[in-house]
Backbone bond lengths (Angstrom), bond angles and torsions (degrees), N, CA, C in turn:
res aa  C-N    CA-C-N  psi(-1)  N-CA   C-N-CA  omega(-1)  CA-C   N-CA-C  phi
1 X - - - 1.421 - - 1.490 108.54 -
2 X 1.342 114.98 127.96 1.423 121.85 -179.34 1.562 105.98 -89.12
3 X 1.370 118.20 123.01 1.444 119.35 -174.03 1.489 111.33 -89.79
4 X 1.294 121.17 -9.44 1.438 124.43 -175.43 1.485 111.40 -69.72
5 X 1.247 120.87 142.26 1.474 128.09 177.41 1.554 106.48 -87.37
6 X 1.290 113.81 119.50 1.508 115.65 179.10 1.569 104.24 -77.39
7 X 1.285 113.07 144.28 1.535 119.83 -177.99 1.436 112.37 -136.78
8 X 1.330 112.04 149.27 1.551 116.48 174.94 1.522 111.92 -81.21
9 X 1.306 115.85 -13.64 1.454 120.98 -175.74 1.570 112.16 89.70
10 X 1.329 116.23 -1.17 1.465 121.95 176.57 1.518 107.19 -124.85
11 X 1.340 112.39 138.68 1.514 119.52 174.59 1.430 113.45 -117.80
12 X 1.318 113.12 152.18 1.445 121.97 176.67 1.508 106.81 -108.17
13 X 1.292 120.45 133.95 1.428 124.52 176.10 1.489 113.70 -106.62
14 X 1.288 124.24 130.72 1.411 125.50 -176.15 1.563 112.93 -99.85
15 X 1.305 114.85 168.61 1.506 116.37 -175.43 1.475 113.09 -56.58
16 X 1.329 117.63 -24.39 1.445 124.53 -177.56 1.518 112.36 -75.69
17 X 1.355 113.70 -16.97 1.465 119.75 -174.45 1.543 110.49 96.96
18 X 1.343 119.73 -10.77 1.464 121.72 178.24 1.569 107.42 -69.98
19 X 1.283 114.79 150.05 1.450 124.07 179.24 1.491 112.57 -120.01
20 X 1.313 119.23 147.46 1.481 126.68 173.15 1.551 107.31 -144.64
21 X 1.304 110.11 160.00 1.464 117.83 174.47 1.479 107.76 -63.77
22 X 1.342 121.23 145.33 1.401 122.51 170.11 1.552 111.42 -54.00
23 X 1.382 114.44 147.04 1.440 115.25 179.65 1.537 113.60 -103.97
24 X 1.350 113.10 -1.82 1.486 116.95 178.57 1.542 109.99 -59.95
25 X 1.397 114.60 132.74 1.441 122.15 -177.73 1.453 116.81 82.67
26 X 1.341 117.60 10.71 1.400 122.69 -177.40 1.565 111.40 -115.89
27 X 1.325 112.88 0.55 1.487 117.82 -175.12 1.519 109.40 81.59
28 X 1.321 116.75 151.87 1.427 122.97 179.50 1.516 109.31 -113.05
29 X 1.351 114.59 84.34 1.475 123.67 179.37 1.484 111.51 -62.79
30 X 1.308 117.86 -30.92 1.443 122.91 179.46 1.530 112.21 -64.15
31 X 1.331 118.65 -17.54 1.426 120.15 179.12 1.585 114.83 -93.41
32 X 1.291 112.14 -5.08 1.581 117.52 176.60 1.464 106.37 -67.89
33 X 1.290 112.88 133.60 1.556 119.49 177.98 1.537 108.62 -56.04
34 X 1.347 116.57 129.63 1.404 119.58 174.62 1.547 111.60 -64.83
35 X 1.347 116.70 -32.71 1.434 122.37 179.54 1.568 109.51 -65.25
36 X 1.299 118.01 -40.93 1.464 121.85 176.18 1.414 110.66 -64.46
37 X 1.352 118.75 -44.82 1.496 121.70 177.55 1.537 111.79 -54.72
38 X 1.304 116.07 -46.31 1.419 123.34 -178.74 1.540 109.60 -55.23
39 X 1.403 115.21 -49.49 1.401 118.62 -179.62 1.550 112.85 -62.52
40 X 1.354 115.34 -45.71 1.476 120.93 176.49 1.532 112.50 -57.64
41 X 1.317 115.21 -48.61 1.463 117.67 -174.22 1.442 110.38 -67.40
42 X 1.339 116.82 -41.05 1.475 122.23 178.74 1.518 112.29 -61.59
43 X 1.364 114.22 -41.81 1.479 119.07 173.94 1.547 112.47 -56.00
44 X 1.321 114.36 -51.57 1.495 118.23 -179.08 1.472 114.99 -69.20
45 X 1.344 118.82 -31.24 1.456 121.92 174.16 1.580 110.85 -62.85
46 X 1.328 114.31 -37.21 1.467 119.26 -173.74 1.573 110.99 -86.96
47 X 1.402 120.82 5.62 1.357 125.02 178.41 1.574 112.84 -92.61
48 X 1.313 116.02 138.86 1.427 121.97 -178.59 1.544 112.88 -66.54
49 X 1.314 113.41 -25.73 1.500 117.49 -176.26 1.476 116.69 -83.69
50 X 1.289 116.18 2.12 1.533 120.29 -169.34 1.596 109.28 -66.47
51 X 1.228 113.36 127.13 1.479 116.58 176.63 1.551 111.32 -102.24
52 X 1.333 115.51 -17.55 1.406 121.70 -176.24 1.588 114.54 -120.70
53 X 1.336 111.38 49.07 1.503 114.90 -172.56 1.499 112.45 -58.80
54 X 1.345 122.63 -38.94 1.452 123.89 -178.85 1.442 110.99 -63.09
55 X 1.416 116.71 -43.50 1.467 123.28 -177.37 1.575 108.05 -65.44
56 X 1.375 119.82 -41.95 1.421 120.79 179.46 1.581 109.77 -69.51
57 X 1.346 116.69 -30.51 1.464 115.78 177.50 1.558 108.97 -71.90
58 X 1.296 116.50 -29.35 1.536 118.18 177.11 1.535 106.11 -69.68
59 X 1.286 121.34 -36.45 1.524 122.51 177.82 1.494 107.51 -62.18
60 X 1.307 114.95 -44.66 1.487 118.13 178.58 1.491 115.52 -60.64
61 X 1.377 115.54 -42.69 1.479 124.67 177.23 1.528 108.06 -60.65
62 X 1.333 115.35 -48.10 1.524 117.24 178.97 1.548 111.22 -60.49
63 X 1.347 119.37 -40.94 1.457 122.57 -176.99 1.513 104.11 -65.84
64 X 1.297 122.36 -39.77 1.395 124.18 179.46 1.548 112.87 -63.69
65 X 1.300 117.30 -39.71 1.427 124.48 178.04 1.634 105.25 -64.21
66 X 1.308 114.52 -44.01 1.529 119.83 -179.25 1.516 109.09 -60.85
67 X 1.278 120.07 -27.61 1.523 120.47 -179.47 1.517 110.94 -92.29
68 X 1.260 116.99 -27.21 1.527 119.78 -173.62 1.445 118.39 -117.48
69 X 1.317 117.88 -24.14 1.439 127.52 -174.42 1.558 111.67 61.43
70 X 1.372 112.80 27.89 1.448 122.06 177.48 1.538 109.69 -81.32
71 X 1.264 117.43 115.99 1.445 120.94 -178.72 1.533 117.89 -63.45
72 X 1.331 111.33 -17.31 1.465 111.75 176.82 1.545 111.16 -70.52
73 X 1.261 114.15 -23.40 1.489 119.68 175.08 1.542 112.18 -64.94
74 X 1.387 115.22 -40.85 1.474 122.42 176.04 1.488 108.64 -68.07
75 X 1.315 118.37 -42.58 1.441 118.92 176.22 1.527 114.02 -60.41
76 X 1.318 118.11 -40.22 1.425 122.09 171.78 1.514 113.64 -60.72
77 X 1.353 117.94 -44.26 1.435 123.34 -176.56 1.563 105.78 -63.25
78 X 1.351 119.94 -46.86 1.394 123.26 179.43 1.536 113.61 -58.56
79 X 1.250 114.22 -43.89 1.518 121.73 174.80 1.528 114.13 -57.87
80 X 1.339 112.15 -41.51 1.470 117.94 -178.06 1.528 110.01 -71.74
81 X 1.328 114.38 -37.01 1.533 116.83 179.20 1.479 109.30 -71.24
82 X 1.303 118.90 -30.79 1.516 123.78 173.34 1.529 106.01 -59.96
83 X 1.310 119.55 -44.78 1.423 121.48 178.93 1.581 113.48 -63.80
84 X 1.395 114.25 -39.35 1.487 116.39 177.71 1.540 108.17 -63.13
85 X 1.331 115.58 -44.42 1.465 118.28 -179.53 1.555 109.58 -58.92
86 X 1.315 115.51 -42.63 1.442 119.35 -177.76 1.557 109.87 -64.36
87 X 1.355 116.52 -42.65 1.398 119.91 179.30 1.512 115.26 -61.04
88 X 1.354 114.90 -33.70 1.434 122.90 -174.60 1.598 113.27 -88.31
89 X 1.259 114.76 -2.57 1.559 115.13 176.11 1.505 106.87 -67.16
90 X 1.294 115.07 143.41 1.390 124.26 175.96 1.577 106.27 -73.44
91 X 1.382 112.85 144.27 1.519 114.47 177.41 1.494 107.70 -62.37
92 X 1.279 115.06 138.95 1.436 120.57 -176.65 1.502 117.80 78.01
93 X 1.327 114.65 6.72 1.450 119.11 -177.00 1.563 110.62 -63.29
94 X 1.369 112.66 142.72 1.494 116.13 -178.72 1.595 109.25 -93.66
95 X 1.340 118.20 -6.67 1.377 120.26 -177.12 1.605 107.61 -89.67
96 X 1.310 113.10 151.30 1.474 120.33 176.12 1.533 111.10 -79.79
97 X 1.341 112.51 174.54 1.462 121.12 -177.36 1.550 107.99 -72.15
98 X 1.301 119.43 -25.22 1.458 118.45 178.31 1.502 115.93 -83.17
99 X 1.395 112.68 -4.16 1.479 121.04 -178.00 1.595 109.74 -51.46
100 X 1.310 124.20 -45.86 1.462 117.77 -174.35 1.557 111.26 -64.32
101 X 1.358 116.50 -31.18 1.493 119.14 175.93 1.527 108.35 -72.52
102 X 1.359 119.60 -50.00 1.423 122.30 -178.68 1.453 110.12 -57.55
103 X 1.347 119.98 -40.53 1.455 123.07 179.00 1.527 112.74 -67.43
104 X 1.280 116.36 -36.27 1.429 117.07 177.23 1.541 110.97 -70.94
105 X 1.303 118.72 -37.32 1.486 118.35 173.07 1.484 114.32 -65.11
106 X 1.328 116.75 -32.98 1.468 120.01 174.81 1.469 114.48 -63.90
107 X 1.411 114.47 -42.79 1.470 118.73 177.03 1.481 113.50 -67.04
108 X 1.380 114.31 -41.18 1.432 119.19 175.93 1.512 115.33 -59.05
109 X 1.387 117.44 -38.19 1.439 123.29 177.48 1.504 111.08 -62.87
110 X 1.358 115.01 -35.92 1.425 118.97 179.18 1.560 112.60 -74.98
111 X 1.356 116.65 -35.56 1.407 122.75 -177.10 1.571 112.40 -76.68
112 X 1.335 118.91 -40.70 1.454 125.42 -177.05 1.537 105.58 -109.69
113 X 1.359 115.88 -86.45 1.439 124.45 178.06 1.476 105.98 -174.21
114 X 1.294 120.70 157.02 1.395 126.45 175.03 1.551 111.52 -53.30
115 X 1.343 118.16 126.38 1.419 122.32 175.83 1.525 116.08 68.20
116 X 1.359 116.06 16.85 1.445 122.45 175.57 1.545 112.35 -51.03
117 X 1.305 115.53 -42.37 1.461 116.13 -175.06 1.548 113.81 -70.19
118 X 1.304 113.19 -19.43 1.558 117.29 178.51 1.474 112.09 -71.14
119 X 1.344 117.14 -11.17 1.506 119.70 175.18 1.469 111.21 -66.98
120 X 1.362 118.71 -26.73 1.443 123.49 -177.97 1.469 112.48 113.69
121 X 1.372 116.14 111.75 1.423 122.17 179.09 1.532 104.49 -114.03
122 X 1.356 116.92 143.95 1.486 118.74 177.01 1.549 113.13 -56.03
123 X 1.279 116.93 134.70 1.436 122.01 -178.92 1.501 112.76 -55.02
124 X 1.298 119.40 -34.33 1.460 122.74 -179.97 1.511 109.92 -63.82
125 X 1.347 118.39 -39.17 1.467 123.53 -178.85 1.539 107.75 -68.58
126 X 1.325 118.51 -41.81 1.469 121.71 -178.65 1.531 108.26 -64.82
127 X 1.322 119.03 -45.61 1.478 122.47 -178.13 1.565 111.03 -65.21
128 X 1.297 111.12 -43.12 1.547 120.38 177.42 1.524 111.23 -53.41
129 X 1.314 113.01 -52.90 1.446 123.26 -176.47 1.570 107.93 -65.03
130 X 1.269 116.59 -46.03 1.497 121.40 -175.77 1.586 108.88 -59.40
131 X 1.333 112.25 -52.38 1.511 119.21 -178.20 1.557 111.50 -62.60
132 X 1.363 114.01 -40.99 1.528 116.16 178.09 1.571 110.82 -61.32
133 X 1.344 118.11 -43.30 1.427 117.47 179.06 1.497 112.92 -70.74
134 X 1.292 119.20 -30.41 1.463 120.09 176.55 1.541 106.99 -68.66
135 X 1.283 119.76 -39.49 1.479 124.01 176.04 1.417 111.48 -58.35
136 X 1.411 118.09 -44.46 1.424 120.84 -176.86 1.567 112.41 -72.70
137 X 1.353 114.66 -29.28 1.440 119.84 177.29 1.630 105.73 -73.23
138 X 1.241 118.34 -41.84 1.531 118.97 176.58 1.574 113.46 -64.00
139 X 1.305 112.92 -28.55 1.527 118.72 175.40 1.566 111.64 -79.15
140 X 1.313 117.90 -4.16 1.439 119.45 -179.92 1.473 115.59 83.23
141 X 1.241 120.10 10.02 1.481 121.97 -179.28 1.583 110.68 -71.49
142 X 1.300 117.29 139.80 1.463 121.51 -178.87 1.482 110.98 -126.96
143 X 1.384 117.43 16.43 1.459 121.76 -178.29 1.540 115.27 -67.90
144 X 1.385 112.80 -14.19 1.438 120.88 -174.62 1.509 108.63 -152.53
145 X 1.296 116.36 164.96 1.535 122.12 -176.67 1.507 104.17 -81.91
146 X 1.408 118.92 75.61 1.431 122.27 -173.58 1.552 112.40 -67.70
147 X 1.302 117.74 -37.53 1.461 117.03 179.76 1.528 110.58 -72.73
148 X 1.266 119.92 -35.85 1.462 121.57 170.59 1.523 113.97 -60.27
149 X 1.375 115.00 -38.95 1.431 116.40 179.54 1.517 113.61 -71.05
150 X 1.413 114.21 -36.44 1.436 117.98 174.74 1.520 113.30 -64.29
151 X 1.348 114.42 -43.62 1.489 118.74 175.72 1.535 111.47 -58.96
152 X 1.288 115.36 -42.96 1.488 118.57 176.14 1.545 112.90 -57.54
153 X 1.300 112.13 -45.87 1.493 116.92 -177.74 1.566 113.78 -62.31
154 X 1.398 115.84 -40.22 1.406 119.15 177.73 1.490 110.64 -71.24
155 X 1.319 118.62 -38.70 1.496 122.09 178.68 1.496 108.15 -65.07
156 X 1.259 119.43 -39.71 1.525 120.81 178.87 1.518 110.27 -68.17
157 X 1.351 115.05 -40.75 1.486 115.35 179.77 1.637 108.72 -62.13
158 X 1.299 117.45 -41.77 1.443 124.45 177.66 1.583 109.63 -56.28
159 X 1.285 110.76 -51.10 1.495 119.92 178.99 1.493 111.95 -61.75
160 X 1.273 118.07 -45.29 1.479 119.86 -176.04 1.583 109.72 -73.01
161 X 1.266 120.10 -32.56 1.453 122.09 175.60 1.544 107.75 -60.77
162 X 1.353 117.91 -45.69 1.439 122.41 178.57 1.474 114.94 -63.11
163 X 1.404 116.35 -39.79 1.458 121.48 177.45 1.469 113.12 -70.21
164 X 1.329 118.98 -30.95 1.436 125.29 177.06 1.526 106.54 -67.20
165 X 1.289 115.68 -47.74 1.571 118.64 175.61 1.552 111.32 -53.15
166 X 1.300 114.85 -36.99 1.473 119.29 -176.03 1.542 110.62 -89.37
167 X 1.360 116.22 2.60 1.485 125.30 -179.29 1.549 111.14 53.64
168 X 1.366 111.82 45.13 1.413 119.61 175.50 1.552 115.34 -92.19
169 X 1.337 113.62 -7.84 1.534 118.63 -177.12 1.536 106.45 -122.54
170 X 1.302 115.22 150.38 1.453 120.74 175.42 1.514 106.47 -71.66
171 X 1.330 113.75 164.69 1.486 121.03 -169.08 1.584 112.39 -66.62
172 X 1.399 116.22 -21.89 1.447 118.74 -175.82 1.587 109.87 -70.51
173 X 1.231 117.35 -18.46 1.535 120.10 173.97 1.503 111.21 -62.83
174 X 1.339 116.24 -37.24 1.499 122.64 -171.85 1.520 102.31 -93.79
175 X 1.365 115.69 81.03 1.445 117.73 -178.97 1.570 114.05 -109.76
176 X 1.403 111.84 11.70 1.412 116.52 176.74 1.444 115.62 -75.61
177 X 1.437 119.57 134.81 1.431 120.09 -173.74 1.571 116.41 -58.56
178 X 1.352 114.51 -31.91 1.451 116.85 177.47 1.471 108.22 -84.03
179 X 1.302 117.60 124.76 1.471 119.74 -176.82 1.537 113.00 -81.49
180 X 1.310 115.19 152.74 1.467 123.33 -177.52 1.552 108.38 -66.01
181 X 1.313 113.99 152.26 1.464 121.99 171.36 1.515 103.54 -79.30
182 X 1.346 113.22 142.29 1.449 117.44 174.37 1.502 116.59 -64.72
183 X 1.259 116.54 136.26 1.470 121.71 -177.77 1.525 108.02 -63.97
184 X 1.364 114.90 132.01 1.458 121.45 -173.63 1.536 107.05 -91.82
């Protein structure tokens, strides 16, 4: 697994002060219909040839979150990605199952700054990046820590949803078209 974060060389800064690599030229996964993703993921999950069932289930859980904003879907996606990371560890590995996530955070801290993401990134950017890295993992690409990146995206979505509930972020962070359910 390559731990280096691939970069375009250009960064985008958000109103919160958080920075991310530009997404131009990477595809806009956040614009893919969540309904279509559900159909696709369900079809793949039901196939006997599936080698990446947990990863496809994570895609399905992300699509469900995109349609409902139900945090249980994010929790499911994170649990599934944990399973993927566990399945991919080498026998006799001395690193833990959270290592892909911790490694991704370490590289992000070098590239941006420690805790940059906690300043608040738009939900559409987090979703876009998460789905793009899942897609690359499913395609078998090993040029980057794609599972760690996907784990980060889901963890950040969970974190941001909680901070939005507590009104700790400005409104521009919540740019997802489906609005959050009011906190009960």
